[in-house]
N, C-alpha and C positions, 0 to 999 in steps of 0.2 A: 400654726394657722391652717385649718382644714379647707377642703374644696368649697364648702358652703360659704365660709367666711370670705374666700376669694371672690366668689360670685356676688356676695352681698356688697363687698367693697366696690366691685365694678359697677353694679347697678346703682349703688348709693352715689358714686361719682357721676353716673349718667343722669340720675334724677336731679342732682345738684346742678349739673351743667345745663339740664333742660330748662330750668327756670331762667337762667341767664341767656340761653339760646333763644327763648321767646323774645326777650328784650333786644338781643342783638339782631334778630331777624326783622323786628319792627323798625329798629333804627336803620338797618341796611336798606330795607324797602323804601322807607321815607327818604333816605339819603339819595338813592339812585333815582327815585321819583323827582326829588328836588333838583339833582344835578342834571337829569335829562331835560326837565322843563326850563330851568333857569340858565344853566351853563351851556347846554346844547351838546350835540354828538361830537363835535370837533374837540371841545375842551375835555370831554370824557375820554376821547381817544388818546389825547396827550397824557392824561392822568394814567391811563392803562399802561402806556409805554414806560412812564417814569416809575410806576409801581412795580412793573416787571423787573426793570433794571435794579431798583433799590432792593427788592426782596431776593433776587438772585445773588446780589453782592452780599447781603446779610447772611445768606446761606453759606457763602464761602467763609465768612468770619465766624460763624457758629461752630464750624469744625465738626459737625455731626454730634455735638454734645447734647443735643435735644434728646437723643436716644442712648448714645453710648455712655453718657454720664450715669444713667440708671444702672448700667452694668457695672461700672467702676465702683459706684457707691454700694451696690449689693455685695461686692467682694469684701467690703469693710463693714458689713452690717453690725458687727459687734464692737466696733472701735469708733466711738463718737468723735474723738480728736482727728482720726484719719478721714472721717467723713467730712468734717468741717474744712480741713486742709485741702481735700480734693475739690470741694466746692469753690474755695477761694482761688485755687490755682486755675480752675476751669474759667472762672470769671475774668481773672487777670489776662490769661492768654487770649481768650476770645475778644475781650474789649480792646486789647492792644491792636489786634489785627483789624477790628472794626474801625477804629480811629484812622488807621493807615489807609484803609480802603475808602473811607469817606473823603479823605484828602485827594486820593487818586480820582474819585468820581468828580470832584470839583475841578480838577485839572482837565478831565476829559469832557466835561459838560459842554463847552462851547462847540466842540466837534459833533456832539450828539444832538443838541438842540440850538441851532444857530440863531433862532429868532426869539428865544426865551431865556432870560437870565435865571440862574439857579438861586432860589430863595435860600437865605442863610440858614434858616432852621432845618433845611433838608440835610445839612451836614450831620445833624444829631439823630436823624432817623435810623441809620444803620446801627450805631451803638445802642440805641433804644430797643430796636428789634432783637439784637443779639443778647442784651441783658435780660429781656423778658423771656427769651427762649431758655437760656442757661439757668437763670434763677428760678424760672417756673418749673424746670425739671427737678431742681433741688427740692422744691416744695412738694412736688408730686411724689418724690421718693418717700416722703413722710406720710403718703396716702392722704394728703389734704388737698382738696380741690377748690374750696370756696374762694381763695385769693385769685386763682386763675379765672374763675367765673366772673368775679368782680372786675378784674383788669381787662380781660379780653372780651367778655360778653356784655359788659355794661359801660365801663369807662371808655374803651377804645372806640366803639361805634357811635356812642352818643356825643363824645367830644368832637368826632369827625363831623357829625351832622350839625351840631350847634355852631362850630367854627366855620363851616362852609356857608351857613346862612348868614352869619355875622359879616363875613368877608364880602359876600355878594351884595348885601344891602348897604355895605360901607363903600361900595364902588370898586372893590379890589376883585376884578373878574378874571383877569388873565392868569394870575398866579394864586388866587384865593383858594381854589379847591386843592391845589398842591400843598399849600401851607397847612390847610386843614388836615390833609393826609398825614403830614409830619407831626402835627399836634396830637393826633390820635395815638401815634406810637409812643410819644413822650408820656401821654396820660396812662397808657397801659404799663409802661415801665415804672411809673410812680406807684401804681397799684401793686405790681409784683414786688417792688422794693419794700412796701409795707408788709406784704405777706412774708417775705424773706426775713424781715426783722422779727415778725411775730413767731415764725416757725423755727428758725435757726438762731437768730440774734445777730444783728449787724455788728455789735461790739465784739461778740465772740469771733466772728469772721475776720474782723480787722486785726484783732490781737493774736490770732493764730499764726504760728510761725510758717513762713513760706520758704520752700526750698528753691531759691531762684535759679540755681545752676541746673536743676532738673525740671524747670518749668516747661521746657520743650517736650518732655516725655509724654505728657498727657495729650497734646495735639497729635503727636505721632501715633500714639495708640488709637486715637479716635479717627485717624485719617481715612481708613477704608469706609467707615460709616459716614464720615464727612463728605467724601467724594460722592457716595451714594445719595445722601440728602441733597447735595448740590445738584446732582443729576435729576432728582425728583423735582426740585424747584424749577430747574431749567425746563424740564419736561412740561410742567404745568404753566409756565409763563412765556416760553419762547414762541408759542404760536402767534401771539399778538405782535411780537417783534418781527417775526418773519412776514406776517401778513402786512405789516405797515410798510414794508419795502414795495409791495405790489399795489397798494391802494392808498386812498387819501386818509387824512386824520378822521374825517367824518365817518367813512366806512369802518375804520378801525374802532371808532366809538360805538357803532352799532354792534359790532362783534363783542366789545368789552361789556356793553350793557347786557347782552345775552349771557356772557360769562358770569357776571355778577349775580344775575337772577338764578342761574343754575346752582350757585353755591348754597341756596336754601335747602334743597334736598340733599346735596352732596355733604353738607356739614353734619349730617346725622351720625356718620361713623365717628366723628370727633367727640360725640357725647361719651362714647365708651373708651376712647383712646387714653385719656389722662390716667385712669386707674387701671386699665388693662395692661399698660406697659410695665409698671412695677410688679404686677402679679406675674406676668410672663417672665420678667427678669429673675424673679425669685424661683420660679419653677425651673427655669433653665439651669440655675446654679445647683438646684437639687436633682437635676437630671430626670425630671418628671415629664418625659415626652408624651406619655399617654394622657396625662392631665391637661397638657397644653393642647393636644388634639381635640379633646372633648370641648374645651372652652372655645377654641377657635371656630370649630364647626358651628356651635350654637350661636356665638356672637355674630359671625358672618351672615348666618341665616336671619337673625333678628334684624341686622342692619339692612339686608336685602329687602326684607318684608316692609320695614318702615320707609325705606327710600322709594321703593316702587309704589307705595301708597301715595306718595306725593308726586312722583315722576309721571304717572299715567294721566292724572287730571291736568297737570301742567302741559303735557304734550297736546292734549285735546284743545286747550285754550291758549296755545302758544302766542298767536297773533294778538289776541285780546289782552293778555298779560303784558306783552311788550308795548302795546299801544297806550297803556296807562302812563308810560314815561315820556310820551310825545308821539304824535302820529308817525314821524319819520322812523321810529324804532320798530314799527310793525313789520317793516321789510326784513327784519332779522328772525322771522318766525322759524324758517327752516334751519337756520343756524342754531337756534334755541333747542329745537327738537333733537338735532343730531348731538349737540353737547349734552343734553339730558341722558341720552342713551350711553354716551361715552362715560359720563360720571356715574351712571348706574353700575357699569363694569368696575370702575375704580372704587367707588364708595363701599360697595357691597363686600369687596375683598381687599380693601386697603390695609386692614389689620393683619393680614397674613405676612406682611413684610417684616414685622417685628420679630417673630421667632427666627426667621431666616437671618436677620441682622445679628442676633445674639449667637446663633449656632454656626452659621456659615457667612461671615461678613463679606466675603468676596463675591458671593453669588448675586446679592441684590445689585452690587455695582455693575457686574457684567450685564445683568438684565436691563438696567436703566440706560446703559450705554447702547445696548442693542435697540432699545425703544427710541432713543434720540436719533440713532442712525436711520430709523424708519420715519420718525416724525418730521424732521427738518426737510428732507427732500420731498416727502409726501405733501406737506403744507405748501412748500415753495412751488411745487409743480401744479398742484390742484388749485391753489389760490390764483395762479395766473390764468387758469381756465374758467373757474367758477367763482372767483373772488372769495368773499367771506364764507360762502357755503363750502367751497373747496377746502378752505383752511379748517373748518369744522370737521369735514370728512377725513382729512389727513390726521387730525387729532384723534378721531374715533378709531381709525385704523391702528394707530400707534398704541392707544390705550387698550384696545382689545388684545393686541399682541403681547403687551406687557403683562396684563392680568393673566392671560393663558400661560405664559412662561412662568410666572410666580407660582401658580397652582401646580404646575408640573414639577417645578424644583422643590416645592414643599413636600410633595408626595415622594419624590426621588430621594431626597437627602434626609428627611425627617420621618418619612413614612406616615405623613399626615394627609388624609383626604378630606377636603372641605365640602365639595359638592356631593349631595346625596339626593335620594328621592324626596326628601323633606322639602326641597326647594320647588318641587313641581306644583304643589297646591297653591302657594302664594303667587307664583307666576300665572297659573291658570285663572285664579280669582281676580288678579289685576287685569288680565285681558278681558275677562267677563265684565268687570266694572267699566273698563274703558269703552267697550262696545256699547254698553247701555248709555254711557255719557255721550258718546259720539252720536248715537241715535237721537238722544234728547236735543242735541244742538240743531238737528235737522227739522225738529218739530216745534221748537220754541225759540223765540228771539233771545239770544244770550250774548249780546254785544256790550251791554252796560256792566260795569264793575259790580253794582249792587245785585246783579242777577247771577253772573258767572262766579263771583266770589263765594256766595253760599253754596252754589252747585259744586265747586271744588271741595269745600269743607264737608258737604254731605257725602260726596263720593269717598273721601278719606275715611269718614266715620263708618260708612257701610262696609268698606273693604276691611277695616280693622275688626268690625263686628263679625264678618264672615271668617276672618282668621281665627278669632277667639273661639268660634264654635266648630270650625271645620279643619283647621290647619295646625293646631298645636300638637307637637309630638308628645309621647309619654314622658320623655325627659323634660320637656318644657313644663308640663303639668306638675311633675315631681318637684322641680325647682321652685315653682310658684307656691306649691303647697308647703314646702320646707321654709320658704321665706316668710310666709304668713304665720306659720307656727313658731318661727324663731323670733 
C-alpha cells in the first residue's frame, strides 16, 4: 500500500466522518440549547460533573486499548485467527474491569452526590463506553469508518437529545438528563456491536479460543498507553471537577456549557484520527519515519487551518453564541474565548501523540503527568481568584505547556518537525478575517442569531476561499491533483 493510498484512506475516513459530524454537531447544539433553556445551568453543571467522573472511570477500564490495540493487531496483520483472538481478549479484559468499576462507582455515589440518587442505568454507561472504544478500534483496524460514524455521530447524540426531551416533558427533571446521557452511550454501543458483527463476526469472536491464563498479558502490555490515555482523559475532564469545589453548580454549569460549545471546532481533528491511527501504526511497524513525518506535518496543518476557520468567528461572537442557550450563559463569554484558544493548541496538534505512543510509549505518559501537575494547582488557585475564568486560564496554561512539550519530544526522539512556515499564512489570514469581522460588529447590529449566524458562516467561507488561493503548499496541490486523477 503506497503513500497516496494511505492519504486517500485518511481523507476517505475524514469525509465519511464529516457527514456524521454535521449530524452530531446539529444534535449537540440542539441538545445544549434544550438543556440550557429547559434544565437550567445548575442541572447542566451536575451533568458535567457526572460525565467527567464516568468518562475518567471508563478510561481506566479501557486500558489504553483504543490506541495500543491497533499496534497489537498490526503485529498479527497476516494471521487472522490471532487478530480475532486478540480482539476477544481485549474485550473480555476491558469489560471485566468496566463492570467492577461500575460497582465501585455505585458504592461511592452517596459520598459524591449526597442529594441525588444514582440512576440504575448509569451502571451500564461505563461498560458501554468501554465496549464502544475497544470494538470501535477493532473495526478501524480494518480501515472501515462507517460504523463509528453511525454509532458516535448519529446514534449517540440523537438518542441523547430525544431521550432528554422525553424525560423533561414526562416530568423527570432531576435525573432525566443524566438518564438520557446513559442511554446515548448504550445506543452507541449497539451501533458499534452491529459494526463488529458485520466486520469481524460476532460468532467468530465467540467461538475463537481464549487463553484465559494469559488474559492478563494484554492489559499489562497496554498499561503504559492506558495510563497515558487516563491522564489525557483526566486532563480534559478534571477542570470542571476542580472548579466545582470552588463554585456553585450553576457557575459550573456555565463553564460546562462553554466547554460543550468549544467541542464544535475541537472535534475537527477527530475527523482524521480514525483512519490516521491505523496508517501510522502500519508505518511504525515498517520503520517509515520519513513517511510519518510528511503525513503528520500535513495533517496537523490541515487541522489547524480548519479549526482556526471556526475558532476566530466563534471568538468574535462568543457572548452572542452562549446567549442562545439562555441569557445567564452569556456571562461565560470570556471562558468560551479562553477555551477556544486552548483547544486550538490541542486540536491542531493532537494527532502528534499517536506516533509518540507507538515509538516511545513512556514519553506521552511523562508529558501528561507533567501537564496534570501544572493543570490542577493552576485551576485550583486561579478559580479561587477569578472563578470560572480562572479555571479556563489554568486549563489554557496547562494545554499550551503540554502541546509545546509534545512538539519538542517528537522532534527530539523521532526527528519529526511539525511547525513550519506553511502555518504562517493560515494564521495571518485568520487574523485578517477576524479583524474584518470585529469591525463589522461595530458598524452593524449583530445580536440576533439570524444575523450573526450567517456572518459566522460567511467568514468561514471567505477564509477557506483565501486559503484555497493563497495558502496551499506545493505538496497540498500535488496531493489534490493525484487524488483527482486517481
